[in-house]
C-alpha positions as semicolon CSV with decimal commas, in nm:
position;residue;x (nm);y (nm);z (nm)
1;M;-3,908;10,234;10,217
2;E;-4,265;10,140;10,304
3;L;-4,419;9,834;10,141
4;I;-4,787;9,800;10,061
5;T;-5,001;9,518;9,924
6;L;-5,108;9,601;9,570
7;K;-5,323;9,291;9,518
8;T;-5,392;8,951;9,672
9;F;-5,416;8,634;9,462
10;N;-5,547;8,282;9,512
11;S;-5,323;8,163;9,227
12;I;-4,943;8,179;9,230
13;I;-4,944;8,184;8,850
14;E;-5,166;8,493;8,827
15;A;-4,949;8,663;9,087
16;H;-4,636;8,595;8,882
17;V;-4,796;8,731;8,565
18;L;-4,867;9,069;8,728
19;K;-4,529;9,068;8,904
20;S;-4,355;9,018;8,569
21;K;-4,553;9,302;8,411
22;L;-4,467;9,541;8,695
23;E;-4,100;9,445;8,684
24;S;-4,096;9,512;8,309
25;E;-4,214;9,865;8,398
26;D;-3,927;9,906;8,651
27;I;-4,146;9,858;8,957
28;H;-3,969;9,639;9,212
29;C;-4,201;9,395;9,386
30;F;-4,214;9,059;9,556
31;L;-4,469;8,793;9,645
32;K;-4,539;8,742;10,013
33;D;-4,649;8,393;10,124
34;E;-4,567;8,242;9,784
35;T;-4,349;7,968;9,931
36;M;-4,609;7,861;10,185
37;M;-4,873;7,836;9,911
38;G;-4,633;7,630;9,702
39;I;-4,578;7,388;9,989
40;N;-4,948;7,338;10,048
41;P;-5,218;7,524;9,851
42;L;-5,460;7,474;10,140
43;F;-5,256;7,730;10,337
44;N;-5,427;7,987;10,114
45;I;-5,724;7,988;10,350
46;S;-5,523;8,071;10,661
47;L;-5,273;8,306;10,492
48;G;-5,524;8,500;10,287
49;G;-5,357;8,431;9,952
50;V;-5,036;8,543;9,787
51;K;-4,976;8,915;9,835
52;L;-4,804;9,125;9,569
53;M;-4,599;9,379;9,765
54;I;-4,464;9,703;9,615
55;N;-4,292;10,016;9,737
56;K;-4,550;10,275;9,840
57;E;-4,377;10,532;9,617
58;D;-4,459;10,316;9,312
59;S;-4,825;10,273;9,401
60;E;-4,963;10,535;9,162
61;K;-4,782;10,391;8,860
62;A;-4,865;10,032;8,963
63;L;-5,234;10,110;9,009
64;E;-5,246;10,266;8,663
65;I;-5,092;9,951;8,512
66;L;-5,334;9,732;8,709
67;K;-5,629;9,942;8,587
68;Q;-5,513;9,903;8,225
69;I;-5,484;9,526;8,264
70;E;-5,825;9,491;8,428
71;S;-5,995;9,708;8,164
72;S;-5,842;9,500;7,885
73;E;-5,972;9,183;8,056
74;D;-6,322;9,336;8,066
75;N;-6,307;9,389;7,689
76;Y;-6,211;9,025;7,619
77;V;-6,467;8,841;7,407
78;D;-6,476;8,462;7,364
């Protein structure tokens, strides 16, 4: 099993939202560097954010879900 970074976040909360969505679609994932960011948010600079890691085999399905989410955010109107 080869892991890849699907997306990097500056916010742990945003990372968990996408992680939850992917898990609801049966895509196993985890957040790399989440604990270090929780200890001290300033570690974000040196660590490069929280990384959402997925199995490379799930990348096509995960990217499609990510594209759907991002396109729905673009259509949001205040």
